[in-house]
MOPAC internal coordinates of N, CA, C and O (Angstrom, degrees):
PM7 1SCF
backbone

  N    0.0000 0     0.00 0     0.00 0    0    0    0
  C    1.5104 1     0.00 0     0.00 0    1    0    0
  C    1.5076 1   107.98 1     0.00 0    2    1    0
  O    1.2310 1   119.24 1   -47.12 1    3    2    1
  N    1.2989 1   119.05 1   132.88 1    3    2    1
  C    1.4656 1   119.22 1   176.92 1    5    3    2
  C    1.5422 1   112.16 1   -63.35 1    6    5    3
  O    1.2310 1   118.30 1   143.84 1    7    6    5
  N    1.2814 1   120.84 1   -36.16 1    7    6    5
  C    1.4999 1   124.17 1   177.29 1    9    7    6
  C    1.5566 1   108.63 1  -125.98 1   10    9    7
  O    1.2310 1   123.76 1   -33.43 1   11   10    9
  N    1.3040 1   110.39 1   146.57 1   11   10    9
  C    1.4677 1   114.71 1  -179.47 1   13   11   10
  C    1.5264 1   112.84 1   -91.42 1   14   13   11
  O    1.2310 1   120.94 1  -177.52 1   15   14   13
  N    1.2868 1   115.82 1     2.48 1   15   14   13
  C    1.5163 1   119.43 1  -177.16 1   17   15   14
  C    1.4680 1   108.28 1   -80.23 1   18   17   15
  O    1.2310 1   120.01 1   -55.43 1   19   18   17
  N    1.4013 1   117.59 1   124.57 1   19   18   17
  C    1.4043 1   128.06 1   175.85 1   21   19   18
  C    1.5244 1   110.01 1  -127.86 1   22   21   19
  O    1.2310 1   120.12 1   -43.38 1   23   22   21
  N    1.2494 1   117.37 1   136.62 1   23   22   21
  C    1.4538 1   123.27 1   172.34 1   25   23   22
  C    1.4839 1   106.24 1   -99.93 1   26   25   23
  O    1.2310 1   120.44 1   -50.79 1   27   26   25
  N    1.3553 1   116.77 1   129.21 1   27   26   25
  C    1.5131 1   121.99 1  -179.67 1   29   27   26
  C    1.4778 1   106.39 1  -123.48 1   30   29   27
  O    1.2310 1   122.69 1   -43.47 1   31   30   29
  N    1.3494 1   112.45 1   136.53 1   31   30   29
  C    1.4916 1   121.32 1   179.35 1   33   31   30
  C    1.4922 1   104.03 1  -128.00 1   34   33   31
  O    1.2310 1   120.45 1   -50.38 1   35   34   33
  N    1.3057 1   116.75 1   129.62 1   35   34   33
  C    1.4749 1   124.01 1   174.93 1   37   35   34
  C    1.4728 1   110.51 1  -115.60 1   38   37   35
  O    1.2310 1   121.27 1   -35.93 1   39   38   37
  N    1.3353 1   115.19 1   144.07 1   39   38   37
  C    1.4981 1   120.77 1   176.07 1   41   39   38
  C    1.5435 1   103.86 1  -140.22 1   42   41   39
  O    1.2310 1   122.72 1   -53.04 1   43   42   41
  N    1.3341 1   112.40 1   126.96 1   43   42   41
  C    1.4381 1   118.75 1   177.39 1   45   43   42
  C    1.6068 1   110.49 1   -82.28 1   46   45   43
  O    1.2310 1   122.31 1   -55.06 1   47   46   45
  N    1.3305 1   113.19 1   124.94 1   47   46   45
  C    1.4462 1   119.99 1   177.77 1   49   47   46
  C    1.5298 1   106.47 1  -125.21 1   50   49   47
  O    1.2310 1   119.22 1   -78.98 1   51   50   49
  N    1.3572 1   119.09 1   101.02 1   51   50   49
  C    1.4040 1   119.18 1  -174.31 1   53   51   50
  C    1.5020 1   111.68 1    66.14 1   54   53   51
  O    1.2310 1   123.81 1    53.96 1   55   54   53
  N    1.3658 1   110.30 1  -126.04 1   55   54   53
  C    1.4876 1   113.64 1   179.58 1   57   55   54
  C    1.5558 1   111.83 1  -109.87 1   58   57   55
  O    1.2310 1   122.33 1  -145.89 1   59   58   57
  N    1.3370 1   113.14 1    34.11 1   59   58   57
  C    1.4774 1   118.48 1   171.54 1   61   59   58
  C    1.4944 1   108.94 1  -133.92 1   62   61   59
  O    1.2310 1   121.23 1   -16.64 1   63   62   61
  N    1.3766 1   115.26 1   163.36 1   63   62   61
  C    1.4985 1   119.83 1   175.31 1   65   63   62
  C    1.5509 1   106.53 1  -110.96 1   66   65   63
  O    1.2310 1   121.18 1   -50.22 1   67   66   65
  N    1.2898 1   115.34 1   129.78 1   67   66   65
  C    1.5174 1   118.18 1   168.80 1   69   67   66
  C    1.5340 1   106.93 1   -91.43 1   70   69   67
  O    1.2310 1   121.19 1   -59.79 1   71   70   69
  N    1.3154 1   115.33 1   120.21 1   71   70   69
  C    1.4277 1   121.28 1  -175.75 1   73   71   70
  C    1.4857 1   108.46 1  -110.88 1   74   73   71
  O    1.2310 1   119.71 1   -53.87 1   75   74   73
  N    1.2936 1   118.15 1   126.13 1   75   74   73
  C    1.4922 1   121.70 1   169.39 1   77   75   74
  C    1.5120 1   108.15 1  -115.85 1   78   77   75
  O    1.2310 1   120.79 1   -51.15 1   79   78   77
  N    1.4079 1   116.10 1   128.85 1   79   78   77
  C    1.3990 1   119.16 1   178.25 1   81   79   78
  C    1.4913 1   111.88 1  -122.90 1   82   81   79
  O    1.2310 1   117.74 1   -42.71 1   83   82   81
  N    1.3240 1   121.91 1   137.29 1   83   82   81
  C    1.4177 1   123.27 1  -178.00 1   85   83   82
  C    1.5623 1   109.86 1  -126.84 1   86   85   83
  O    1.2310 1   123.59 1   -50.35 1   87   86   85
  N    1.3412 1   110.73 1   129.65 1   87   86   85
  C    1.5014 1   117.05 1   176.50 1   89   87   86
  C    1.5598 1   104.24 1   -79.91 1   90   89   87
  O    1.2310 1   120.08 1   -59.59 1   91   90   89
  N    1.3050 1   117.45 1   120.41 1   91   90   89
  C    1.5052 1   124.51 1  -175.51 1   93   91   90
  C    1.5213 1   110.49 1   -64.12 1   94   93   91
  O    1.2310 1   119.30 1   140.83 1   95   94   93
  N    1.2919 1   118.94 1   -39.17 1   95   94   93
  C    1.4423 1   121.07 1  -176.88 1   97   95   94
  C    1.5238 1   114.98 1   -67.53 1   98   97   95
  O    1.2310 1   121.28 1   143.01 1   99   98   97
  N    1.3010 1   115.15 1   -36.99 1   99   98   97
  C    1.4611 1   120.69 1  -174.96 1  101   99   98
  C    1.5753 1   115.25 1  -110.54 1  102  101   99
  O    1.2310 1   121.23 1   168.66 1  103  102  101
  N    1.3092 1   115.25 1   -11.34 1  103  102  101
  C    1.4515 1   124.33 1  -174.73 1  105  103  102
  C    1.5114 1   113.50 1    60.54 1  106  105  103
  O    1.2310 1   122.00 1  -154.27 1  107  106  105
  N    1.4018 1   113.78 1    25.73 1  107  106  105
  C    1.4441 1   119.44 1   175.88 1  109  107  106
  C    1.5811 1   109.04 1   -79.85 1  110  109  107
  O    1.2310 1   121.82 1   -44.73 1  111  110  109
  N    1.3110 1   114.12 1   135.27 1  111  110  109
  C    1.4366 1   117.94 1  -179.56 1  113  111  110
  C    1.5590 1   114.08 1  -118.69 1  114  113  111
  O    1.2310 1   118.91 1   -38.64 1  115  114  113
  N    1.2813 1   119.68 1   141.36 1  115  114  113
  C    1.4349 1   127.04 1   173.03 1  117  115  114
  C    1.5505 1   109.18 1  -122.64 1  118  117  115
  O    1.2310 1   120.78 1   -33.47 1  119  118  117
  N    1.2638 1   116.10 1   146.53 1  119  118  117
  C    1.4421 1   120.26 1  -179.57 1  121  119  118
  C    1.6412 1   105.59 1  -134.50 1  122  121  119
  O    1.2310 1   121.94 1   -51.06 1  123  122  121
  N    1.2801 1   113.88 1   128.94 1  123  122  121
  C    1.4601 1   118.48 1   176.55 1  125  123  122
  C    1.5368 1   108.74 1  -150.27 1  126  125  123
  O    1.2310 1   120.82 1    -8.79 1  127  126  125
  N    1.3663 1   116.03 1   171.21 1  127  126  125
  C    1.3854 1   126.90 1   179.64 1  129  127  126
  C    1.4850 1   112.59 1  -106.09 1  130  129  127
  O    1.2310 1   120.62 1   -35.45 1  131  130  129
  N    1.3313 1   116.42 1   144.55 1  131  130  129
  C    1.4687 1   118.85 1   178.28 1  133  131  130
  C    1.5560 1   105.77 1  -138.09 1  134  133  131
  O    1.2310 1   119.40 1   -21.22 1  135  134  133
  N    1.2539 1   118.75 1   158.78 1  135  134  133
  C    1.4657 1   121.91 1   175.61 1  137  135  134
  C    1.5384 1   109.00 1   -71.18 1  138  137  135
  O    1.2310 1   120.16 1   -31.49 1  139  138  137
  N    1.3816 1   117.31 1   148.51 1  139  138  137
  C    1.4621 1   118.41 1  -179.67 1  141  139  138
  C    1.5097 1   110.37 1   -66.55 1  142  141  139
  O    1.2310 1   118.82 1   164.12 1  143  142  141
  N    1.3175 1   119.86 1   -15.88 1  143  142  141
  C    1.4064 1   121.62 1   174.03 1  145  143  142
  C    1.5337 1   120.28 1   -80.06 1  146  145  143
  O    1.2310 1   123.39 1   173.87 1  147  146  145
  N    1.3572 1   111.10 1    -6.13 1  147  146  145
  C    1.5202 1   118.58 1  -179.72 1  149  147  146
  C    1.5400 1   108.75 1   -66.27 1  150  149  147
  O    1.2310 1   120.86 1   -42.18 1  151  150  149
  N    1.2892 1   115.97 1   137.82 1  151  150  149
  C    1.4939 1   122.02 1   176.50 1  153  151  150
  C    1.5409 1   107.87 1   -72.04 1  154  153  151
  O    1.2310 1   121.26 1   -18.87 1  155  154  153
  N    1.3456 1   115.19 1   161.13 1  155  154  153
  C    1.3812 1   120.20 1   174.68 1  157  155  154
  C    1.5463 1   113.80 1   -62.85 1  158  157  155
  O    1.2310 1   121.72 1   141.74 1  159  158  157
  N    1.3259 1   114.32 1   -38.26 1  159  158  157
  C    1.4731 1   121.07 1  -179.45 1  161  159  158
  C    1.5764 1   108.47 1   -64.08 1  162  161  159
  O    1.2310 1   119.96 1   141.04 1  163  162  161
  N    1.3231 1   117.68 1   -38.96 1  163  162  161
  C    1.4717 1   120.17 1   179.79 1  165  163  162
  C    1.4833 1   112.86 1   -66.43 1  166  165  163
  O    1.2310 1   121.32 1   141.14 1  167  166  165
  N    1.3886 1   115.07 1   -38.86 1  167  166  165
  C    1.4788 1   123.24 1   177.36 1  169  167  166
  C    1.4651 1   108.31 1   -62.78 1  170  169  167
  O    1.2310 1   120.40 1   133.01 1  171  170  169
  N    1.3591 1   116.85 1   -46.99 1  171  170  169
  C    1.4483 1   117.06 1  -175.59 1  173  171  170
  C    1.5717 1   110.83 1   -70.33 1  174  173  171
  O    1.2310 1   118.92 1   146.60 1  175  174  173
  N    1.2740 1   119.66 1   -33.40 1  175  174  173
  C    1.5327 1   120.33 1   176.22 1  177  175  174
  C    1.5312 1   108.49 1   -66.31 1  178  177  175
  O    1.2310 1   119.77 1   137.69 1  179  178  177
  N    1.3860 1   118.05 1   -42.31 1  179  178  177
  C    1.4535 1   118.99 1   179.20 1  181  179  178
  C    1.5008 1   112.84 1   -63.00 1  182  181  179
  O    1.2310 1   121.83 1   135.39 1  183  182  181
  N    1.3532 1   114.11 1   -44.61 1  183  182  181
  C    1.4901 1   121.49 1   179.20 1  185  183  182
  C    1.4753 1   110.74 1   -58.37 1  186  185  183
  O    1.2310 1   120.45 1   135.69 1  187  186  185
  N    1.3118 1   116.74 1   -44.31 1  187  186  185
  C    1.5184 1   116.54 1  -179.50 1  189  187  186
  C    1.4962 1   110.05 1   -68.76 1  190  189  187
  O    1.2310 1   119.95 1   140.24 1  191  190  189
  N    1.3792 1   117.71 1   -39.76 1  191  190  189
  C    1.4474 1   117.66 1   179.42 1  193  191  190
  C    1.5558 1   112.87 1   -63.23 1  194  193  191
  O    1.2310 1   121.37 1   140.97 1  195  194  193
  N    1.3220 1   114.99 1   -39.03 1  195  194  193
  C    1.4809 1   116.51 1   178.32 1  197  195  194
  C    1.4291 1   114.95 1   -66.01 1  198  197  195
  O    1.2310 1   120.72 1   140.34 1  199  198  197
  N    1.4232 1   116.22 1   -39.66 1  199  198  197
  C    1.3836 1   120.20 1   179.80 1  201  199  198
  C    1.5385 1   111.05 1   -67.00 1  202  201  199
  O    1.2310 1   119.69 1   140.13 1  203  202  201
  N    1.3166 1   118.19 1   -39.87 1  203  202  201
  C    1.4905 1   123.02 1   173.75 1  205  203  202
  C    1.5548 1   110.93 1   -52.83 1  206  205  203
  O    1.2310 1   123.03 1   131.55 1  207  206  205
  N    1.3545 1   111.81 1   -48.45 1  207  206  205
  C    1.4660 1   119.66 1  -176.47 1  209  207  206
  C    1.5828 1   109.54 1   -61.03 1  210  209  207
  O    1.2310 1   121.90 1   132.06 1  211  210  209
  N    1.3231 1   113.97 1   -47.94 1  211  210  209
  C    1.4953 1   117.85 1  -177.50 1  213  211  210
  C    1.5201 1   111.27 1   -65.20 1  214  213  211
  O    1.2310 1   121.76 1   135.55 1  215  214  213
  N    1.3051 1   114.24 1   -44.45 1  215  214  213
  C    1.5531 1   118.62 1   177.44 1  217  215  214
  C    1.5088 1   111.40 1   -61.20 1  218  217  215
  O    1.2310 1   120.16 1   141.05 1  219  218  217
  N    1.3482 1   117.30 1   -38.95 1  219  218  217
  C    1.4462 1   120.20 1  -177.92 1  221  219  218
  C    1.5860 1   110.73 1   -65.92 1  222  221  219
  O    1.2310 1   122.77 1   149.70 1  223  222  221
  N    1.3553 1   112.29 1   -30.30 1  223  222  221
  C    1.4943 1   115.58 1  -179.37 1  225  223  222
  C    1.4631 1   109.15 1   -75.14 1  226  225  223
  O    1.2310 1   118.44 1   169.48 1  227  226  225
  N    1.2776 1   120.58 1   -10.52 1  227  226  225
  C    1.4569 1   122.25 1  -176.66 1  229  227  226
  C    1.5073 1   116.69 1    81.16 1  230  229  227
  O    1.2310 1   121.05 1  -156.11 1  231  230  229
  N    1.3176 1   115.59 1    23.89 1  231  230  229
  C    1.4261 1   119.09 1  -178.80 1  233  231  230
  C    1.5600 1   108.54 1   -71.73 1  234  233  231
  O    1.2310 1   122.48 1   -37.20 1  235  234  233
  N    1.3590 1   112.85 1   142.80 1  235  234  233
  C    1.4622 1   115.12 1  -179.25 1  237  235  234
  C    1.4991 1   104.39 1  -112.77 1  238  237  235
  O    1.2310 1   120.76 1   -30.81 1  239  238  237
  N    1.4068 1   116.16 1   149.19 1  239  238  237
  C    1.4153 1   118.87 1  -177.70 1  241  239  238
  C    1.5577 1   109.35 1   -71.60 1  242  241  239
  O    1.2310 1   121.14 1   -32.07 1  243  242  241
  N    1.3575 1   115.43 1   147.93 1  243  242  241
  C    1.4507 1   119.59 1   174.77 1  245  243  242
  C    1.4679 1   113.09 1   -81.19 1  246  245  243
  O    1.2310 1   118.87 1   -34.00 1  247  246  245
  N    1.3875 1   119.75 1   146.00 1  247  246  245
  C    1.3973 1   118.67 1  -174.39 1  249  247  246
  C    1.5545 1   109.69 1   -77.00 1  250  249  247
  O    1.2310 1   120.10 1   180.00 1  251  250  249

């Protein structure tokens, strides 16, 4: 990733968390679900990992 800055938004829906993470440098977004018991650090690691995967595949953000 060109920049390590990621914006993470979480929203509780029942007993899951909806997590949206955006890479600031490329405006690429990933969305995933996590258990409400997940730690903030675990969510941040997973978000960074998913963004690296998407960026490595060459996905471009939708307008």
